[in-house]
PyMOL commands that place a pseudoatom at each C-alpha (Angstrom):
pseudoatom trace, name=CA, resn=ARG, resi=1, chain=A, elem=C, hetatm=0, pos=[-6.534, 18.281, -3.458]
pseudoatom trace, name=CA, resn=LEU, resi=2, chain=A, elem=C, hetatm=0, pos=[-4.358, 16.750, -6.140]
pseudoatom trace, name=CA, resn=ALA, resi=3, chain=A, elem=C, hetatm=0, pos=[-6.658, 13.757, -6.414]
pseudoatom trace, name=CA, resn=ARG, resi=4, chain=A, elem=C, hetatm=0, pos=[-9.452, 16.029, -7.673]
pseudoatom trace, name=CA, resn=ARG, resi=5, chain=A, elem=C, hetatm=0, pos=[-7.425, 17.017, -10.726]
pseudoatom trace, name=CA, resn=ARG, resi=6, chain=A, elem=C, hetatm=0, pos=[-7.509, 14.880, -13.851]
pseudoatom trace, name=CA, resn=ASP, resi=7, chain=A, elem=C, hetatm=0, pos=[-3.979, 15.329, -15.059]
pseudoatom trace, name=CA, resn=SER, resi=8, chain=A, elem=C, hetatm=0, pos=[-1.307, 12.770, -15.893]
pseudoatom trace, name=CA, resn=ARG, resi=9, chain=A, elem=C, hetatm=0, pos=[1.256, 14.843, -13.969]
pseudoatom trace, name=CA, resn=VAL, resi=10, chain=A, elem=C, hetatm=0, pos=[-0.857, 14.414, -10.853]
pseudoatom trace, name=CA, resn=ALA, resi=11, chain=A, elem=C, hetatm=0, pos=[-1.099, 10.668, -11.470]
pseudoatom trace, name=CA, resn=LEU, resi=12, chain=A, elem=C, hetatm=0, pos=[2.692, 10.562, -11.879]
pseudoatom trace, name=CA, resn=PHE, resi=13, chain=A, elem=C, hetatm=0, pos=[3.222, 12.411, -8.605]
pseudoatom trace, name=CA, resn=LEU, resi=14, chain=A, elem=C, hetatm=0, pos=[0.731, 10.182, -6.786]
pseudoatom trace, name=CA, resn=SER, resi=15, chain=A, elem=C, hetatm=0, pos=[2.457, 7.083, -8.160]
pseudoatom trace, name=CA, resn=LEU, resi=16, chain=A, elem=C, hetatm=0, pos=[5.654, 8.300, -6.488]
pseudoatom trace, name=CA, resn=ARG, resi=17, chain=A, elem=C, hetatm=0, pos=[3.843, 8.951, -3.216]
pseudoatom trace, name=CA, resn=VAL, resi=18, chain=A, elem=C, hetatm=0, pos=[2.466, 5.401, -3.234]
pseudoatom trace, name=CA, resn=ASN, resi=19, chain=A, elem=C, hetatm=0, pos=[5.985, 4.400, -2.154]
pseudoatom trace, name=CA, resn=ASP, resi=20, chain=A, elem=C, hetatm=0, pos=[6.367, 7.192, 0.404]
pseudoatom trace, name=CA, resn=TRP, resi=21, chain=A, elem=C, hetatm=0, pos=[8.037, 6.292, 3.697]
pseudoatom trace, name=CA, resn=VAL, resi=22, chain=A, elem=C, hetatm=0, pos=[5.100, 7.739, 5.646]
pseudoatom trace, name=CA, resn=PRO, resi=23, chain=A, elem=C, hetatm=0, pos=[2.298, 5.120, 5.793]
pseudoatom trace, name=CA, resn=SER, resi=24, chain=A, elem=C, hetatm=0, pos=[-0.534, 7.672, 5.820]
pseudoatom trace, name=CA, resn=VAL, resi=25, chain=A, elem=C, hetatm=0, pos=[0.877, 9.376, 2.692]
pseudoatom trace, name=CA, resn=ARG, resi=26, chain=A, elem=C, hetatm=0, pos=[1.139, 5.988, 0.960]
pseudoatom trace, name=CA, resn=ALA, resi=27, chain=A, elem=C, hetatm=0, pos=[-2.451, 5.162, 1.861]
pseudoatom trace, name=CA, resn=ARG, resi=28, chain=A, elem=C, hetatm=0, pos=[-3.887, 8.490, 0.677]
pseudoatom trace, name=CA, resn=ALA, resi=29, chain=A, elem=C, hetatm=0, pos=[-1.930, 8.381, -2.587]
pseudoatom trace, name=CA, resn=THR, resi=30, chain=A, elem=C, hetatm=0, pos=[-3.113, 4.820, -3.206]
pseudoatom trace, name=CA, resn=ARG, resi=31, chain=A, elem=C, hetatm=0, pos=[-6.750, 5.757, -2.583]
pseudoatom trace, name=CA, resn=ALA, resi=32, chain=A, elem=C, hetatm=0, pos=[-6.400, 8.788, -4.840]
pseudoatom trace, name=CA, resn=LEU, resi=33, chain=A, elem=C, hetatm=0, pos=[-5.006, 6.751, -7.739]
pseudoatom trace, name=CA, resn=VAL, resi=34, chain=A, elem=C, hetatm=0, pos=[-7.696, 4.098, -7.423]
pseudoatom trace, name=CA, resn=ARG, resi=35, chain=A, elem=C, hetatm=0, pos=[-10.365, 6.815, -7.199]
pseudoatom trace, name=CA, resn=MET, resi=36, chain=A, elem=C, hetatm=0, pos=[-9.028, 8.407, -10.394]
pseudoatom trace, name=CA, resn=GLY, resi=37, chain=A, elem=C, hetatm=0, pos=[-9.800, 5.184, -12.209]
pseudoatom trace, name=CA, resn=SER, resi=38, chain=A, elem=C, hetatm=0, pos=[-13.320, 4.967, -10.878]
pseudoatom trace, name=CA, resn=GLU, resi=39, chain=A, elem=C, hetatm=0, pos=[-14.174, 8.647, -11.356]
pseudoatom trace, name=CA, resn=GLY, resi=40, chain=A, elem=C, hetatm=0, pos=[-13.281, 9.216, -14.992]
pseudoatom trace, name=CA, resn=GLY, resi=41, chain=A, elem=C, hetatm=0, pos=[-9.557, 9.928, -14.792]
pseudoatom trace, name=CA, resn=LEU, resi=42, chain=A, elem=C, hetatm=0, pos=[-8.687, 7.047, -17.076]
pseudoatom trace, name=CA, resn=GLU, resi=43, chain=A, elem=C, hetatm=0, pos=[-6.727, 9.130, -19.561]
pseudoatom trace, name=CA, resn=SER, resi=44, chain=A, elem=C, hetatm=0, pos=[-4.515, 10.474, -16.773]
pseudoatom trace, name=CA, resn=LEU, resi=45, chain=A, elem=C, hetatm=0, pos=[-3.954, 6.961, -15.461]
pseudoatom trace, name=CA, resn=ALA, resi=46, chain=A, elem=C, hetatm=0, pos=[-3.243, 5.586, -18.926]
pseudoatom trace, name=CA, resn=LEU, resi=47, chain=A, elem=C, hetatm=0, pos=[-0.603, 8.252, -19.534]
pseudoatom trace, name=CA, resn=ALA, resi=48, chain=A, elem=C, hetatm=0, pos=[0.988, 7.561, -16.142]
pseudoatom trace, name=CA, resn=LEU, resi=49, chain=A, elem=C, hetatm=0, pos=[0.729, 3.774, -16.383]
pseudoatom trace, name=CA, resn=PRO, resi=50, chain=A, elem=C, hetatm=0, pos=[4.482, 3.095, -16.812]
pseudoatom trace, name=CA, resn=ALA, resi=51, chain=A, elem=C, hetatm=0, pos=[5.206, 5.029, -13.607]
pseudoatom trace, name=CA, resn=ILE, resi=52, chain=A, elem=C, hetatm=0, pos=[2.291, 3.386, -11.821]
pseudoatom trace, name=CA, resn=GLU, resi=53, chain=A, elem=C, hetatm=0, pos=[3.552, -0.055, -12.782]
pseudoatom trace, name=CA, resn=ARG, resi=54, chain=A, elem=C, hetatm=0, pos=[6.989, 0.851, -11.428]
pseudoatom trace, name=CA, resn=THR, resi=55, chain=A, elem=C, hetatm=0, pos=[5.367, 1.174, -8.004]
pseudoatom trace, name=CA, resn=LEU, resi=56, chain=A, elem=C, hetatm=0, pos=[5.392, -2.620, -7.965]
pseudoatom trace, name=CA, resn=LEU, resi=57, chain=A, elem=C, hetatm=0, pos=[9.154, -2.353, -7.475]
pseudoatom trace, name=CA, resn=GLY, resi=58, chain=A, elem=C, hetatm=0, pos=[8.655, -0.427, -4.233]
pseudoatom trace, name=CA, resn=ARG, resi=59, chain=A, elem=C, hetatm=0, pos=[9.459, -2.345, -1.096]
pseudoatom trace, name=CA, resn=ARG, resi=60, chain=A, elem=C, hetatm=0, pos=[7.543, -0.349, 1.497]
pseudoatom trace, name=CA, resn=ALA, resi=61, chain=A, elem=C, hetatm=0, pos=[4.219, -2.050, 0.762]
pseudoatom trace, name=CA, resn=ASP, resi=62, chain=A, elem=C, hetatm=0, pos=[2.583, -4.543, -1.574]
pseudoatom trace, name=CA, resn=HIS, resi=63, chain=A, elem=C, hetatm=0, pos=[1.136, -2.518, -4.449]
pseudoatom trace, name=CA, resn=SER, resi=64, chain=A, elem=C, hetatm=0, pos=[-0.030, -5.385, -6.632]
pseudoatom trace, name=CA, resn=LYS, resi=65, chain=A, elem=C, hetatm=0, pos=[-3.725, -4.909, -5.767]
pseudoatom trace, name=CA, resn=THR, resi=66, chain=A, elem=C, hetatm=0, pos=[-3.528, -1.185, -6.489]
pseudoatom trace, name=CA, resn=VAL, resi=67, chain=A, elem=C, hetatm=0, pos=[-1.941, -1.729, -9.893]
pseudoatom trace, name=CA, resn=GLU, resi=68, chain=A, elem=C, hetatm=0, pos=[-4.409, -4.528, -10.619]
pseudoatom trace, name=CA, resn=SER, resi=69, chain=A, elem=C, hetatm=0, pos=[-7.382, -2.285, -9.820]
pseudoatom trace, name=CA, resn=ILE, resi=70, chain=A, elem=C, hetatm=0, pos=[-5.996, 0.416, -12.132]
pseudoatom trace, name=CA, resn=HIS, resi=71, chain=A, elem=C, hetatm=0, pos=[-5.499, -2.147, -14.908]
pseudoatom trace, name=CA, resn=ASN, resi=72, chain=A, elem=C, hetatm=0, pos=[-9.068, -3.347, -14.361]
pseudoatom trace, name=CA, resn=ALA, resi=73, chain=A, elem=C, hetatm=0, pos=[-10.371, 0.216, -14.559]
pseudoatom trace, name=CA, resn=LEU, resi=74, chain=A, elem=C, hetatm=0, pos=[-8.558, 0.733, -17.858]
pseudoatom trace, name=CA, resn=LEU, resi=75, chain=A, elem=C, hetatm=0, pos=[-9.709, -2.573, -19.304]
pseudoatom trace, name=CA, resn=GLY, resi=76, chain=A, elem=C, hetatm=0, pos=[-13.167, -2.817, -17.723]
pseudoatom trace, name=CA, resn=GLU, resi=77, chain=A, elem=C, hetatm=0, pos=[-14.903, -0.131, -19.737]
pseudoatom trace, name=CA, resn=PRO, resi=78, chain=A, elem=C, hetatm=0, pos=[-12.494, 0.756, -22.496]
pseudoatom trace, name=CA, resn=ASP, resi=79, chain=A, elem=C, hetatm=0, pos=[-12.118, 4.491, -22.864]
pseudoatom trace, name=CA, resn=LEU, resi=80, chain=A, elem=C, hetatm=0, pos=[-10.761, 4.751, -26.382]
pseudoatom trace, name=CA, resn=ASP, resi=81, chain=A, elem=C, hetatm=0, pos=[-9.623, 8.334, -25.859]
pseudoatom trace, name=CA, resn=ALA, resi=82, chain=A, elem=C, hetatm=0, pos=[-7.641, 7.308, -22.788]
pseudoatom trace, name=CA, resn=LEU, resi=83, chain=A, elem=C, hetatm=0, pos=[-6.075, 4.299, -24.460]
pseudoatom trace, name=CA, resn=GLY, resi=84, chain=A, elem=C, hetatm=0, pos=[-5.352, 6.316, -27.609]
pseudoatom trace, name=CA, resn=ALA, resi=85, chain=A, elem=C, hetatm=0, pos=[-3.602, 8.989, -25.540]
pseudoatom trace, name=CA, resn=ALA, resi=86, chain=A, elem=C, hetatm=0, pos=[-1.540, 6.322, -23.831]
pseudoatom trace, name=CA, resn=THR, resi=87, chain=A, elem=C, hetatm=0, pos=[-0.373, 4.904, -27.153]
pseudoatom trace, name=CA, resn=ARG, resi=88, chain=A, elem=C, hetatm=0, pos=[0.761, 8.379, -28.221]
pseudoatom trace, name=CA, resn=SER, resi=89, chain=A, elem=C, hetatm=0, pos=[2.686, 8.857, -25.003]
pseudoatom trace, name=CA, resn=PRO, resi=90, chain=A, elem=C, hetatm=0, pos=[6.474, 8.967, -25.366]
pseudoatom trace, name=CA, resn=GLU, resi=91, chain=A, elem=C, hetatm=0, pos=[6.708, 6.359, -22.595]
pseudoatom trace, name=CA, resn=ARG, resi=92, chain=A, elem=C, hetatm=0, pos=[4.772, 3.437, -23.993]
for i in range(1, 92): cmd.bond("trace and resi %d" % i, "trace and resi %d" % (i + 1))
show_as sticks, trace
zoom trace
């Protein structure tokens, strides 16, 4: 249900769940984050990008492809509103 919302707080929560100790939770959170990028949630992802990038530090799974796909979504078709919001974020 959270994945349907376009909110940076949801993206932040999902980025935490990407490192969950339960494999099925990790997988669903990963799919939800990637789906956000492909379904117009770019502003939410851009605002949560620092937290998403920290998932690379997680040791439960390799998250490099997930983070790469989110970067590609942000850079593929630049959404100036999303990128502008990210630059105004307190966590640049």
